[in-house]
N, C-alpha and C positions, 0 to 999 in steps of 0.2 A: 344818629337817630334818623336823619333825613334819608340816609342810604337804606335803613331798615324799612321806612315807610314806602320808599320807592319799590323795594323788592316785594313788599306785601301788596302794593297796588298792582304790580305786574302779575302776581299770582291771582289776584281777584279778577283782573281783566281776562286772563287766560281761562280761569275757571268758568266764568259766566259766558264766555264765547265758545266754550268747548261743545262740540256737537253731541257728545255723549251726555253731557249735563243737560243740554236742551231736550234731548230725546227722553231722558229719564223724567224730566218734568212733564213733558207731554203725555207720557205713558203711565204716569202715576207711580213710578218707582222711587224709592227713598234715596237713591244716589246712583252715580255713574258706575260704581263698582259692580252693580248687578250684571252689567253686560260682560264683565270678565268671567263671572261664573257661568252665565248663559252660554258664552262661546266655548268654554271648556266642556260644558255639559253637552252641547251640540256635537262636539268632536268625539267625546269619549263616553257618551251615554252614562253619565255619572249618577243621575238621580232617576228613581223609578217609584211608582206607586207602592205604598206599604212600607217604605224604608223609615228607619229611625235615624235622625241626623242630629249631631251636636255641632253648633256654630259658635266658635270661640271669638271673642272680640266683636260681637255681632252688630253693635250700634253703628249707624242709625237703623240698620235692619234690612238693607237691600238684599243681602244674600239669604237671610231667613225668609223674607217675603217671597223671593223666587222659589226657594227650596220647598216651602210649604205648599205652593201650588203644584209642584212636580211630584211630591210624595203622596198627595191625595189621590184617591181615597185610601184610608187605612194607615197612612204614615203619620209621622209627627216630627216636629223640629223643636229642639230645646236650645235656646240661645242664651249665651252668657256674656256679660260685659260689666266693667266697673262703672260705666256711665249708665244713666237712665235711658230707656228705650220705650217709646210708646207701643201699646199693645198691637199685635198683628193677629189676624185670624189663623188658626192652626199652629201658632207658635207659643210655647211656654217660655217665659223669660225669667232668668235668675240674675239679679244684680249683685255683683261682687267679684272678687279676684278668685278665679277658679283654682289658683294654687293654694288657697287657704282651706284648711280642713272643713270648716263650717260650710263653705260654698260647695265643696266636693260632696259633702253629705247631702246637701239639697239636690245636687245633680243625681246622686244615686237614689235618693228618695223618689225623684220624678221618674227615673228609669224603672224602679221597682223590680230589678233583676232582669229587665229586658236588655238584650245586647244592642249595641250601636252598630249600624251598617256603614256610617260615614262620619268621620270627624273632619271638619273644615275650619280653616283659620285664615282670615284676611288681616290679621293683626300686624301693626307696624308701630314702632316707637315714635314718640315725638322727636322729630328730626332736629338736630342742632346745626346741621350743615358741616359738622366735623366728621369725616368718614371714619376715622380711627375710633370715634366714640359711638357713632350711629350703627356701624356694622355689627359690633359685638352685641349691642342691645337687640338688634333685629334677629340675629341668630339665636339669642337666648329665648325670644318669644317663639321661634320655630321649634326649638328644643322642648319648650313647655308643651306645645301642642302635641309633639311626638310622645312626650311622657304620658299624656292622657290615654294614648292608644292601649297601653297595657292595663289601664284601669277599666276600660269600657268596650273596646272595639271587638266585634265578633270575628272569629277566624274567617278569612275571605273578605273582610271589610276593607275600606279604603280610607286614605288620609289625603286631603288636599290642603296645602299650606303655602303661604306666601313667604318667599325668601328674597334676599338681595345678593346679587353676585359680588363676591369679594372674599375676604378672609373667613375661613370656616365653612364656606359653601360646599367644597368638594368633600370635606370630612362629614358633613351632615348628610349628603347624598349616600355616602358609604354606610352610614349608620342606618338609613332607611332601607338600603338594599339588604341589610342583614335581617330585617324584619318582614319585608314584603317581597312578593314574587318579582315585581318589576317597578321601576321608578321612571316616570316620564316628566320631561320639562316642557312647560307650556308658557308661551308669551302671547296672551290674547290681543287682538287688534285694539281693544278698548284700553289696554295698558299704554301709557304714554311712552313714546319711543325713547325719550331721554332717560326714563327711569330704569334703574338697575333691577327693578323687581321682576321676578319670574315666579311661576307657581310650580311646585313639585306635586305631582299626582302619584302617590304610592298605592299600588293596587295589590289586592289579595294578601291580606295580613296572614303571616305564618306564625302560629304560636310556637 
């Protein structure tokens, strides 16, 4: 138990001393993860006014908060999460598991036949610390995000999804390449160096 408390304390110390955390607090963002999206957007011109964006696993809302500002005027962001998320200007929030039919119905009702230009997912499982357990869980979440593409994404649209390097990573990239014109790997500066997380940006969806 003492070891677990020590590990938790180290995480808290690192978190609150993190320059990205401090910057997010100063600038009014909901979390440090916003800078990962902002850095990818700055490099790849991901978000534009008028776009319709679906943000999976959105809570606490940093990505939705950033995207809503970038797609205005005329755009919209629909955010989904099993956790509660306080309201944000320009963001429609649906609470629930998007793999459930009832939640998907709510999403389609909000879209009202309007196609989606970008599906993005910063989802990650609750990490156990056991790689053989955590990696399949993480890849499963990435696969769920990809599965939503056929439900909603417009031809020519994009998918941005967090993945972790390890078993299943190369196979997932191959799956994306079958559906998109190109797949880019991004490791933003705001992503911690020790983390195995990277972001796959799949561009120009091909029906």
